[in-house]
LOGU-741078 format. One line per 3 residues: number of its first residue (from 1); their letters; for each residue x, y, z of C-alpha. Coordinates in nm, 2 decimals. Layout:
% residues N
NUM) a) X Y Z  ...
% end
This chain:
% residues 138
1) mse) 2.91 1.98 2.05  3.01 1.70 1.81  2.99 1.75 1.43
4) lat) 2.71 1.49 1.42  2.50 1.68 1.67  2.22 1.90 1.55
7) psv) 2.25 2.24 1.71  1.94 2.39 1.87  1.86 2.76 1.88
10) lfv) 1.59 2.94 2.09  1.47 3.28 1.99  1.31 3.48 2.27
13) cvh) 1.12 3.81 2.28  0.85 3.94 2.51  0.54 3.86 2.30
16) nag) 0.68 3.59 2.07  0.47 3.75 1.80  0.71 3.93 1.57
19) rsq) 1.09 3.93 1.59  1.14 3.58 1.75  0.88 3.43 1.52
22) maa) 1.04 3.58 1.21  1.39 3.46 1.32  1.26 3.11 1.38
25) awl) 1.09 3.11 1.04  1.40 3.23 0.87  1.62 2.97 1.04
28) thi) 1.38 2.69 0.96  1.36 2.81 0.60  1.73 2.85 0.55
31) agd) 1.87 2.56 0.75  1.59 2.30 0.71  1.63 2.01 0.96
34) rve) 2.00 2.09 1.01  1.91 2.30 1.32  1.65 2.25 1.58
37) vrs) 1.45 2.57 1.61  1.24 2.71 1.90  1.09 3.04 1.98
40) ags) 0.91 3.17 2.29  0.81 3.48 2.48  0.81 3.59 2.84
43) apa) 0.46 3.73 2.80  0.32 3.57 2.48  0.07 3.75 2.27
46) dav) -0.26 3.59 2.16  -0.15 3.58 1.80  0.15 3.64 1.57
49) npa) 0.18 4.00 1.44  -0.01 4.02 1.11  0.24 4.26 0.97
52) ava) 0.52 4.01 1.04  0.31 3.74 0.88  0.26 3.96 0.57
55) ama) 0.63 4.07 0.55  0.74 3.70 0.56  0.48 3.60 0.30
58) evg) 0.64 3.85 0.07  0.96 3.64 0.07  0.77 3.31 0.04
61) idm) 0.77 3.21 0.41  0.43 3.12 0.56  0.40 3.20 0.93
64) sar) 0.02 3.21 0.93  -0.01 2.89 1.14  0.24 2.99 1.40
67) tpk) 0.13 3.07 1.76  0.31 3.25 2.04  0.45 3.02 2.31
70) ilt) 0.55 3.08 2.67  0.92 3.07 2.75  1.01 2.78 2.97
73) tea) 1.32 2.68 3.16  1.31 2.35 2.97  1.33 2.53 2.63
76) vra) 1.64 2.72 2.75  1.80 2.41 2.89  1.74 2.22 2.57
79) sda) 1.90 2.49 2.34  2.26 2.53 2.25  2.22 2.90 2.16
82) vit) 1.96 3.14 2.31  1.90 3.46 2.11  1.72 3.73 2.30
85) mgc) 1.54 4.02 2.13  1.43 4.26 2.40  1.32 4.01 2.67
88) gdt) 1.52 4.19 2.94  1.59 4.00 3.26  1.31 3.74 3.21
91) cpi) 1.53 3.50 3.02  1.68 3.24 3.25  2.06 3.21 3.23
94) fpg) 2.23 2.87 3.24  2.61 2.80 3.24  2.74 2.66 2.91
97) kry) 2.48 2.82 2.69  2.56 3.06 2.42  2.36 3.39 2.46
100) ldw) 2.33 3.66 2.21  2.11 3.97 2.23  1.99 4.10 1.90
103) rld) 1.88 4.46 1.94  1.61 4.50 1.68  1.31 4.74 1.64
106) dpa) 0.99 4.59 1.77  0.74 4.53 1.49  0.44 4.57 1.73
109) gqg) 0.20 4.83 1.60  0.39 4.89 1.28  0.28 4.84 0.93
112) vea) 0.43 4.59 0.68  0.64 4.87 0.53  0.83 4.92 0.86
115) vrs) 0.85 4.54 0.93  1.03 4.47 0.60  1.36 4.63 0.72
118) ird) 1.33 4.43 1.05  1.27 4.11 0.85  1.57 4.17 0.63
121) eie) 1.80 4.25 0.92  1.68 3.93 1.09  1.76 3.73 0.78
124) rrv) 2.11 3.88 0.77  2.17 3.79 1.14  2.03 3.43 1.10
127) ral) 2.26 3.37 0.80  2.56 3.49 1.01  2.45 3.27 1.30
130) lae) 2.44 2.97 1.08  2.79 3.04 0.96  2.91 3.07 1.32
133) lgv) 2.74 2.74 1.40  2.91 2.58 1.10  2.57 2.49 0.94
136) eaa) 2.53 2.51 0.56  2.20 2.65 0.42  1.96 2.38 0.29
% end
């Protein structure tokens, strides 16, 4: 990847309702347009987890308009890095892609109190990912 290219990152979890949505929101918030950000799920939920929306709102990030999306082969192909969060074997693997598996608690069914620690761990990992990609915060 050339220095002029904008890296693209895809976050994947089963329902695309909590972890992957928070990670995509963090990356967009921190990196701005320096990174192309996608998120998807192998079995998307009908809506984003309200506790995740509330936890992100506490740090000034609005996820209320986000909607879960289905994981497509095209999204994986178009991404330089694919970050999985409990999607198991449903994520297609392509040569030349960078894959990371972030083992994080699932916020499904948990209150905002429990989601805060997941949110904070995702922020830490997103910042580390940006450093690995050589992208400065916006």
